[in-house]
PyMOL Python script that loads the backbone (N, CA, C, O; Angstrom):
from pymol import cmd

cmd.read_pdbstr("""\
ATOM      1  N   MET A   1      12.507   9.516  -2.574  1.00  0.00           N
ATOM      2  CA  MET A   1      11.717   8.745  -3.512  1.00  0.00           C
ATOM      3  C   MET A   1      10.245   9.109  -3.336  1.00  0.00           C
ATOM      4  O   MET A   1       9.718   8.976  -2.231  1.00  0.00           O
ATOM      5  N   PRO A   2       9.564   9.564  -4.388  1.00  0.00           N
ATOM      6  CA  PRO A   2       8.150   9.929  -4.267  1.00  0.00           C
ATOM      7  C   PRO A   2       7.280   8.689  -4.072  1.00  0.00           C
ATOM      8  O   PRO A   2       7.578   7.606  -4.575  1.00  0.00           O
ATOM      9  N   HIS A   3       6.217   8.883  -3.338  1.00  0.00           N
ATOM     10  CA  HIS A   3       5.277   7.797  -3.074  1.00  0.00           C
ATOM     11  C   HIS A   3       3.906   8.180  -3.605  1.00  0.00           C
ATOM     12  O   HIS A   3       3.637   9.346  -3.895  1.00  0.00           O
ATOM     13  N   ALA A   4       3.056   7.188  -3.726  1.00  0.00           N
ATOM     14  CA  ALA A   4       1.673   7.451  -4.104  1.00  0.00           C
ATOM     15  C   ALA A   4       1.029   8.329  -3.028  1.00  0.00           C
ATOM     16  O   ALA A   4       1.378   8.237  -1.851  1.00  0.00           O
ATOM     17  N   ALA A   5       0.110   9.157  -3.431  1.00  0.00           N
ATOM     18  CA  ALA A   5      -0.591  10.043  -2.499  1.00  0.00           C
ATOM     19  C   ALA A   5      -1.487   9.222  -1.563  1.00  0.00           C
ATOM     20  O   ALA A   5      -2.018   8.186  -1.963  1.00  0.00           O
ATOM     21  N   PRO A   6      -1.654   9.685  -0.320  1.00  0.00           N
ATOM     22  CA  PRO A   6      -2.489   8.952   0.634  1.00  0.00           C
ATOM     23  C   PRO A   6      -3.898   8.655   0.116  1.00  0.00           C
ATOM     24  O   PRO A   6      -4.428   7.572   0.363  1.00  0.00           O
ATOM     25  N   LEU A   7      -4.509   9.601  -0.597  1.00  0.00           N
ATOM     26  CA  LEU A   7      -5.854   9.340  -1.128  1.00  0.00           C
ATOM     27  C   LEU A   7      -5.840   8.238  -2.178  1.00  0.00           C
ATOM     28  O   LEU A   7      -6.778   7.445  -2.266  1.00  0.00           O
ATOM     29  N   GLU A   8      -4.766   8.189  -2.980  1.00  0.00           N
ATOM     30  CA  GLU A   8      -4.653   7.129  -3.980  1.00  0.00           C
ATOM     31  C   GLU A   8      -4.487   5.776  -3.291  1.00  0.00           C
ATOM     32  O   GLU A   8      -5.085   4.783  -3.705  1.00  0.00           O
ATOM     33  N   ILE A   9      -3.678   5.748  -2.248  1.00  0.00           N
ATOM     34  CA  ILE A   9      -3.495   4.498  -1.503  1.00  0.00           C
ATOM     35  C   ILE A   9      -4.830   4.025  -0.948  1.00  0.00           C
ATOM     36  O   ILE A   9      -5.189   2.854  -1.073  1.00  0.00           O
ATOM     37  N   GLU A  10      -5.555   4.944  -0.335  1.00  0.00           N
ATOM     38  CA  GLU A  10      -6.864   4.600   0.225  1.00  0.00           C
ATOM     39  C   GLU A  10      -7.819   4.090  -0.856  1.00  0.00           C
ATOM     40  O   GLU A  10      -8.542   3.116  -0.647  1.00  0.00           O
ATOM     41  N   GLN A  11      -7.815   4.750  -2.003  1.00  0.00           N
ATOM     42  CA  GLN A  11      -8.713   4.370  -3.099  1.00  0.00           C
ATOM     43  C   GLN A  11      -8.451   2.949  -3.582  1.00  0.00           C
ATOM     44  O   GLN A  11      -9.389   2.174  -3.775  1.00  0.00           O
ATOM     45  N   TYR A  12      -7.187   2.605  -3.776  1.00  0.00           N
ATOM     46  CA  TYR A  12      -6.872   1.303  -4.355  1.00  0.00           C
ATOM     47  C   TYR A  12      -6.785   0.179  -3.340  1.00  0.00           C
ATOM     48  O   TYR A  12      -6.650  -0.984  -3.720  1.00  0.00           O
ATOM     49  N   LEU A  13      -6.858   0.500  -2.063  1.00  0.00           N
ATOM     50  CA  LEU A  13      -6.868  -0.547  -1.054  1.00  0.00           C
ATOM     51  C   LEU A  13      -8.250  -0.728  -0.436  1.00  0.00           C
ATOM     52  O   LEU A  13      -8.438  -1.555   0.456  1.00  0.00           O
ATOM     53  N   ARG A  14      -9.214   0.051  -0.917  1.00  0.00           N
ATOM     54  CA  ARG A  14     -10.588  -0.105  -0.434  1.00  0.00           C
ATOM     55  C   ARG A  14     -11.065  -1.527  -0.748  1.00  0.00           C
ATOM     56  O   ARG A  14     -10.949  -2.002  -1.877  1.00  0.00           O
ATOM     57  N   GLY A  15     -11.591  -2.179   0.257  1.00  0.00           N
ATOM     58  CA  GLY A  15     -12.106  -3.533   0.065  1.00  0.00           C
ATOM     59  C   GLY A  15     -11.118  -4.628   0.407  1.00  0.00           C
ATOM     60  O   GLY A  15     -11.472  -5.806   0.354  1.00  0.00           O
ATOM     61  N   VAL A  16      -9.887  -4.277   0.756  1.00  0.00           N
ATOM     62  CA  VAL A  16      -8.906  -5.284   1.161  1.00  0.00           C
ATOM     63  C   VAL A  16      -9.373  -5.915   2.469  1.00  0.00           C
ATOM     64  O   VAL A  16      -9.854  -5.228   3.370  1.00  0.00           O
ATOM     65  N   GLN A  17      -9.224  -7.220   2.554  1.00  0.00           N
ATOM     66  CA  GLN A  17      -9.548  -7.928   3.785  1.00  0.00           C
ATOM     67  C   GLN A  17      -8.302  -7.966   4.660  1.00  0.00           C
ATOM     68  O   GLN A  17      -7.293  -8.561   4.282  1.00  0.00           O
ATOM     69  N   TYR A  18      -8.369  -7.331   5.826  1.00  0.00           N
ATOM     70  CA  TYR A  18      -7.249  -7.305   6.762  1.00  0.00           C
ATOM     71  C   TYR A  18      -7.460  -8.360   7.828  1.00  0.00           C
ATOM     72  O   TYR A  18      -8.600  -8.666   8.179  1.00  0.00           O
ATOM     73  N   PRO A  19      -6.373  -8.924   8.353  1.00  0.00           N
ATOM     74  CA  PRO A  19      -4.970  -8.647   8.071  1.00  0.00           C
ATOM     75  C   PRO A  19      -4.597  -9.099   6.660  1.00  0.00           C
ATOM     76  O   PRO A  19      -5.171 -10.042   6.115  1.00  0.00           O
ATOM     77  N   ALA A  20      -3.614  -8.394   6.083  1.00  0.00           N
ATOM     78  CA  ALA A  20      -3.189  -8.657   4.714  1.00  0.00           C
ATOM     79  C   ALA A  20      -1.669  -8.591   4.610  1.00  0.00           C
ATOM     80  O   ALA A  20      -1.015  -7.798   5.288  1.00  0.00           O
ATOM     81  N   LYS A  21      -1.128  -9.437   3.751  1.00  0.00           N
ATOM     82  CA  LYS A  21       0.304  -9.403   3.447  1.00  0.00           C
ATOM     83  C   LYS A  21       0.553  -8.350   2.370  1.00  0.00           C
ATOM     84  O   LYS A  21      -0.369  -7.914   1.682  1.00  0.00           O
ATOM     85  N   LYS A  22       1.799  -7.956   2.241  1.00  0.00           N
ATOM     86  CA  LYS A  22       2.180  -6.966   1.227  1.00  0.00           C
ATOM     87  C   LYS A  22       1.716  -7.407  -0.164  1.00  0.00           C
ATOM     88  O   LYS A  22       1.177  -6.597  -0.917  1.00  0.00           O
ATOM     89  N   ASN A  23       1.920  -8.674  -0.509  1.00  0.00           N
ATOM     90  CA  ASN A  23       1.505  -9.150  -1.836  1.00  0.00           C
ATOM     91  C   ASN A  23      -0.002  -9.075  -2.031  1.00  0.00           C
ATOM     92  O   ASN A  23      -0.470  -8.853  -3.147  1.00  0.00           O
ATOM     93  N   ASP A  24      -0.767  -9.259  -0.956  1.00  0.00           N
ATOM     94  CA  ASP A  24      -2.228  -9.120  -1.047  1.00  0.00           C
ATOM     95  C   ASP A  24      -2.593  -7.686  -1.433  1.00  0.00           C
ATOM     96  O   ASP A  24      -3.482  -7.458  -2.254  1.00  0.00           O
ATOM     97  N   LEU A  25      -1.894  -6.725  -0.828  1.00  0.00           N
ATOM     98  CA  LEU A  25      -2.157  -5.312  -1.138  1.00  0.00           C
ATOM     99  C   LEU A  25      -1.816  -5.009  -2.597  1.00  0.00           C
ATOM    100  O   LEU A  25      -2.585  -4.355  -3.302  1.00  0.00           O
ATOM    101  N   ILE A  26      -0.660  -5.489  -3.037  1.00  0.00           N
ATOM    102  CA  ILE A  26      -0.222  -5.245  -4.416  1.00  0.00           C
ATOM    103  C   ILE A  26      -1.209  -5.849  -5.408  1.00  0.00           C
ATOM    104  O   ILE A  26      -1.613  -5.195  -6.369  1.00  0.00           O
ATOM    105  N   ASN A  27      -1.591  -7.092  -5.170  1.00  0.00           N
ATOM    106  CA  ASN A  27      -2.520  -7.766  -6.094  1.00  0.00           C
ATOM    107  C   ASN A  27      -3.874  -7.061  -6.136  1.00  0.00           C
ATOM    108  O   ASN A  27      -4.463  -6.912  -7.207  1.00  0.00           O
ATOM    109  N   HIS A  28      -4.364  -6.631  -4.990  1.00  0.00           N
ATOM    110  CA  HIS A  28      -5.654  -5.933  -4.942  1.00  0.00           C
ATOM    111  C   HIS A  28      -5.582  -4.618  -5.717  1.00  0.00           C
ATOM    112  O   HIS A  28      -6.463  -4.308  -6.519  1.00  0.00           O
ATOM    113  N   ALA A  29      -4.526  -3.854  -5.468  1.00  0.00           N
ATOM    114  CA  ALA A  29      -4.368  -2.570  -6.165  1.00  0.00           C
ATOM    115  C   ALA A  29      -4.226  -2.779  -7.668  1.00  0.00           C
ATOM    116  O   ALA A  29      -4.790  -2.019  -8.455  1.00  0.00           O
ATOM    117  N   ARG A  30      -3.478  -3.801  -8.070  1.00  0.00           N
ATOM    118  CA  ARG A  30      -3.291  -4.085  -9.501  1.00  0.00           C
ATOM    119  C   ARG A  30      -4.630  -4.427 -10.158  1.00  0.00           C
ATOM    120  O   ARG A  30      -4.912  -3.979 -11.269  1.00  0.00           O
ATOM    121  N   GLN A  31      -5.453  -5.219  -9.469  1.00  0.00           N
ATOM    122  CA  GLN A  31      -6.759  -5.597 -10.018  1.00  0.00           C
ATOM    123  C   GLN A  31      -7.668  -4.381 -10.214  1.00  0.00           C
ATOM    124  O   GLN A  31      -8.538  -4.380 -11.086  1.00  0.00           O
ATOM    125  N   LEU A  32      -7.457  -3.350  -9.395  1.00  0.00           N
ATOM    126  CA  LEU A  32      -8.276  -2.139  -9.514  1.00  0.00           C
ATOM    127  C   LEU A  32      -7.665  -1.101 -10.451  1.00  0.00           C
ATOM    128  O   LEU A  32      -8.183   0.009 -10.572  1.00  0.00           O
ATOM    129  N   GLY A  33      -6.567  -1.461 -11.112  1.00  0.00           N
ATOM    130  CA  GLY A  33      -5.972  -0.570 -12.104  1.00  0.00           C
ATOM    131  C   GLY A  33      -5.089   0.518 -11.524  1.00  0.00           C
ATOM    132  O   GLY A  33      -5.021   1.618 -12.071  1.00  0.00           O
ATOM    133  N   ALA A  34      -4.413   0.224 -10.421  1.00  0.00           N
ATOM    134  CA  ALA A  34      -3.548   1.217  -9.769  1.00  0.00           C
ATOM    135  C   ALA A  34      -2.425   1.671 -10.696  1.00  0.00           C
ATOM    136  O   ALA A  34      -1.975   0.937 -11.576  1.00  0.00           O
ATOM    137  N   SER A  35      -1.991   2.908 -10.464  1.00  0.00           N
ATOM    138  CA  SER A  35      -0.898   3.484 -11.247  1.00  0.00           C
ATOM    139  C   SER A  35       0.418   2.784 -10.917  1.00  0.00           C
ATOM    140  O   SER A  35       0.534   2.083  -9.912  1.00  0.00           O
ATOM    141  N   GLN A  36       1.400   2.991 -11.783  1.00  0.00           N
ATOM    142  CA  GLN A  36       2.724   2.427 -11.549  1.00  0.00           C
ATOM    143  C   GLN A  36       3.332   2.978 -10.262  1.00  0.00           C
ATOM    144  O   GLN A  36       3.982   2.240  -9.521  1.00  0.00           O
ATOM    145  N   ASP A  37       3.128   4.270  -9.987  1.00  0.00           N
ATOM    146  CA  ASP A  37       3.623   4.865  -8.739  1.00  0.00           C
ATOM    147  C   ASP A  37       3.030   4.160  -7.517  1.00  0.00           C
ATOM    148  O   ASP A  37       3.727   3.885  -6.540  1.00  0.00           O
ATOM    149  N   MET A  38       1.749   3.878  -7.593  1.00  0.00           N
ATOM    150  CA  MET A  38       1.074   3.188  -6.488  1.00  0.00           C
ATOM    151  C   MET A  38       1.659   1.806  -6.281  1.00  0.00           C
ATOM    152  O   MET A  38       1.962   1.414  -5.154  1.00  0.00           O
ATOM    153  N   LEU A  39       1.819   1.065  -7.373  1.00  0.00           N
ATOM    154  CA  LEU A  39       2.364  -0.286  -7.274  1.00  0.00           C
ATOM    155  C   LEU A  39       3.794  -0.274  -6.761  1.00  0.00           C
ATOM    156  O   LEU A  39       4.180  -1.148  -5.984  1.00  0.00           O
ATOM    157  N   GLU A  40       4.580   0.700  -7.182  1.00  0.00           N
ATOM    158  CA  GLU A  40       5.965   0.804  -6.697  1.00  0.00           C
ATOM    159  C   GLU A  40       5.988   1.143  -5.207  1.00  0.00           C
ATOM    160  O   GLU A  40       6.818   0.618  -4.464  1.00  0.00           O
ATOM    161  N   THR A  41       5.087   2.011  -4.773  1.00  0.00           N
ATOM    162  CA  THR A  41       5.010   2.339  -3.354  1.00  0.00           C
ATOM    163  C   THR A  41       4.729   1.085  -2.541  1.00  0.00           C
ATOM    164  O   THR A  41       5.390   0.836  -1.533  1.00  0.00           O
ATOM    165  N   LEU A  42       3.762   0.301  -2.968  1.00  0.00           N
ATOM    166  CA  LEU A  42       3.423  -0.928  -2.238  1.00  0.00           C
ATOM    167  C   LEU A  42       4.565  -1.940  -2.303  1.00  0.00           C
ATOM    168  O   LEU A  42       4.842  -2.628  -1.321  1.00  0.00           O
ATOM    169  N   THR A  43       5.219  -2.032  -3.444  1.00  0.00           N
ATOM    170  CA  THR A  43       6.334  -2.966  -3.607  1.00  0.00           C
ATOM    171  C   THR A  43       7.485  -2.619  -2.667  1.00  0.00           C
ATOM    172  O   THR A  43       8.196  -3.509  -2.200  1.00  0.00           O
ATOM    173  N   ASN A  44       7.671  -1.335  -2.390  1.00  0.00           N
ATOM    174  CA  ASN A  44       8.775  -0.900  -1.541  1.00  0.00           C
ATOM    175  C   ASN A  44       8.492  -1.013  -0.048  1.00  0.00           C
ATOM    176  O   ASN A  44       9.372  -0.735   0.767  1.00  0.00           O
ATOM    177  N   LEU A  45       7.288  -1.413   0.321  1.00  0.00           N
ATOM    178  CA  LEU A  45       6.987  -1.624   1.734  1.00  0.00           C
ATOM    179  C   LEU A  45       7.767  -2.830   2.260  1.00  0.00           C
ATOM    180  O   LEU A  45       8.076  -3.761   1.515  1.00  0.00           O
ATOM    181  N   ARG A  46       8.079  -2.793   3.564  1.00  0.00           N
ATOM    182  CA  ARG A  46       8.699  -3.961   4.188  1.00  0.00           C
ATOM    183  C   ARG A  46       7.707  -5.117   4.181  1.00  0.00           C
ATOM    184  O   ARG A  46       6.494  -4.913   4.218  1.00  0.00           O
ATOM    185  N   GLU A  47       8.247  -6.345   4.132  1.00  0.00           N
ATOM    186  CA  GLU A  47       7.400  -7.535   4.233  1.00  0.00           C
ATOM    187  C   GLU A  47       6.859  -7.618   5.650  1.00  0.00           C
ATOM    188  O   GLU A  47       7.629  -7.669   6.609  1.00  0.00           O
ATOM    189  N   ARG A  48       5.558  -7.633   5.786  1.00  0.00           N
ATOM    190  CA  ARG A  48       4.919  -7.763   7.088  1.00  0.00           C
ATOM    191  C   ARG A  48       3.433  -7.977   6.902  1.00  0.00           C
ATOM    192  O   ARG A  48       2.932  -7.964   5.778  1.00  0.00           O
ATOM    193  N   ILE A  49       2.742  -8.170   7.980  1.00  0.00           N
ATOM    194  CA  ILE A  49       1.289  -8.276   7.960  1.00  0.00           C
ATOM    195  C   ILE A  49       0.726  -6.899   8.321  1.00  0.00           C
ATOM    196  O   ILE A  49       1.128  -6.300   9.318  1.00  0.00           O
ATOM    197  N   PHE A  50      -0.191  -6.414   7.517  1.00  0.00           N
ATOM    198  CA  PHE A  50      -0.849  -5.129   7.750  1.00  0.00           C
ATOM    199  C   PHE A  50      -2.234  -5.409   8.314  1.00  0.00           C
ATOM    200  O   PHE A  50      -2.989  -6.214   7.769  1.00  0.00           O
ATOM    201  N   ASN A  51      -2.559  -4.731   9.416  1.00  0.00           N
ATOM    202  CA  ASN A  51      -3.816  -4.996  10.107  1.00  0.00           C
ATOM    203  C   ASN A  51      -4.942  -4.036   9.777  1.00  0.00           C
ATOM    204  O   ASN A  51      -6.091  -4.279  10.144  1.00  0.00           O
ATOM    205  N   SER A  52      -4.622  -2.936   9.080  1.00  0.00           N
ATOM    206  CA  SER A  52      -5.651  -1.937   8.770  1.00  0.00           C
ATOM    207  C   SER A  52      -5.103  -0.970   7.724  1.00  0.00           C
ATOM    208  O   SER A  52      -3.898  -0.951   7.472  1.00  0.00           O
ATOM    209  N   PRO A  53      -5.976  -0.167   7.112  1.00  0.00           N
ATOM    210  CA  PRO A  53      -5.495   0.865   6.187  1.00  0.00           C
ATOM    211  C   PRO A  53      -4.533   1.837   6.880  1.00  0.00           C
ATOM    212  O   PRO A  53      -3.557   2.280   6.274  1.00  0.00           O
ATOM    213  N   ALA A  54      -4.804   2.167   8.146  1.00  0.00           N
ATOM    214  CA  ALA A  54      -3.915   3.074   8.878  1.00  0.00           C
ATOM    215  C   ALA A  54      -2.526   2.463   9.035  1.00  0.00           C
ATOM    216  O   ALA A  54      -1.522   3.176   9.018  1.00  0.00           O
ATOM    217  N   ASP A  55      -2.473   1.158   9.186  1.00  0.00           N
ATOM    218  CA  ASP A  55      -1.206   0.445   9.292  1.00  0.00           C
ATOM    219  C   ASP A  55      -0.400   0.609   7.999  1.00  0.00           C
ATOM    220  O   ASP A  55       0.815   0.801   8.044  1.00  0.00           O
ATOM    221  N   VAL A  56      -1.071   0.535   6.861  1.00  0.00           N
ATOM    222  CA  VAL A  56      -0.407   0.727   5.568  1.00  0.00           C
ATOM    223  C   VAL A  56       0.087   2.169   5.453  1.00  0.00           C
ATOM    224  O   VAL A  56       1.216   2.402   5.021  1.00  0.00           O
ATOM    225  N   SER A  57      -0.737   3.123   5.831  1.00  0.00           N
ATOM    226  CA  SER A  57      -0.346   4.537   5.763  1.00  0.00           C
ATOM    227  C   SER A  57       0.881   4.812   6.626  1.00  0.00           C
ATOM    228  O   SER A  57       1.791   5.527   6.206  1.00  0.00           O
ATOM    229  N   ARG A  58       0.908   4.243   7.837  1.00  0.00           N
ATOM    230  CA  ARG A  58       2.064   4.410   8.718  1.00  0.00           C
ATOM    231  C   ARG A  58       3.319   3.844   8.074  1.00  0.00           C
ATOM    232  O   ARG A  58       4.387   4.454   8.144  1.00  0.00           O
ATOM    233  N   ALA A  59       3.194   2.675   7.443  1.00  0.00           N
ATOM    234  CA  ALA A  59       4.343   2.036   6.812  1.00  0.00           C
ATOM    235  C   ALA A  59       4.869   2.872   5.653  1.00  0.00           C
ATOM    236  O   ALA A  59       6.082   2.958   5.461  1.00  0.00           O
ATOM    237  N   VAL A  60       3.988   3.484   4.883  1.00  0.00           N
ATOM    238  CA  VAL A  60       4.416   4.367   3.781  1.00  0.00           C
ATOM    239  C   VAL A  60       5.143   5.572   4.368  1.00  0.00           C
ATOM    240  O   VAL A  60       6.174   5.991   3.840  1.00  0.00           O
ATOM    241  N   GLY A  61       4.621   6.128   5.446  1.00  0.00           N
ATOM    242  CA  GLY A  61       5.271   7.254   6.099  1.00  0.00           C
ATOM    243  C   GLY A  61       6.657   6.903   6.618  1.00  0.00           C
ATOM    244  O   GLY A  61       7.572   7.724   6.565  1.00  0.00           O
ATOM    245  N   GLU A  62       6.808   5.691   7.115  1.00  0.00           N
ATOM    246  CA  GLU A  62       8.103   5.226   7.616  1.00  0.00           C
ATOM    247  C   GLU A  62       9.130   5.113   6.497  1.00  0.00           C
ATOM    248  O   GLU A  62      10.330   5.241   6.741  1.00  0.00           O
ATOM    249  N   MET A  63       8.673   4.875   5.280  1.00  0.00           N
ATOM    250  CA  MET A  63       9.603   4.761   4.158  1.00  0.00           C
ATOM    251  C   MET A  63      10.363   6.074   3.951  1.00  0.00           C
ATOM    252  O   MET A  63      11.518   6.064   3.527  1.00  0.00           O
ATOM    253  N   ASP A  64       9.722   7.185   4.246  1.00  0.00           N
ATOM    254  CA  ASP A  64      10.361   8.503   4.095  1.00  0.00           C
ATOM    255  C   ASP A  64      11.487   8.698   5.102  1.00  0.00           C
ATOM    256  O   ASP A  64      12.414   9.473   4.870  1.00  0.00           O
ATOM    257  N   ARG A  65      11.397   7.996   6.210  1.00  0.00           N
ATOM    258  CA  ARG A  65      12.391   8.179   7.279  1.00  0.00           C
ATOM    259  C   ARG A  65      13.554   7.212   7.187  1.00  0.00           C
ATOM    260  O   ARG A  65      14.488   7.300   7.984  1.00  0.00           O
ATOM    261  N   GLN A  66      13.521   6.301   6.247  1.00  0.00           N
ATOM    262  CA  GLN A  66      14.588   5.303   6.123  1.00  0.00           C
ATOM    263  C   GLN A  66      15.719   5.822   5.288  1.00  0.00           C
ATOM    264  O   GLN A  66      16.705   5.116   5.077  1.00  0.00           O
TER     265      GLN A  66
END
""", "prot")
cmd.dss("prot")
cmd.show_as("cartoon", "prot")
cmd.util.cbc("prot")
cmd.orient("prot")
């Protein structure tokens, strides 16, 4: 399953206040006009608390290994 590119993830999560829940990330990206691919990538993340942008990137990378 293709995911949003790391630069796109970084772009649409800029300004997120961490720690953040998955829904916080989705809502923030949606408000900034994120693409459907980006929103689907965030939607497919496991439910958890993300502590930093690197934490989100790691979680996206883990999706490839599942």
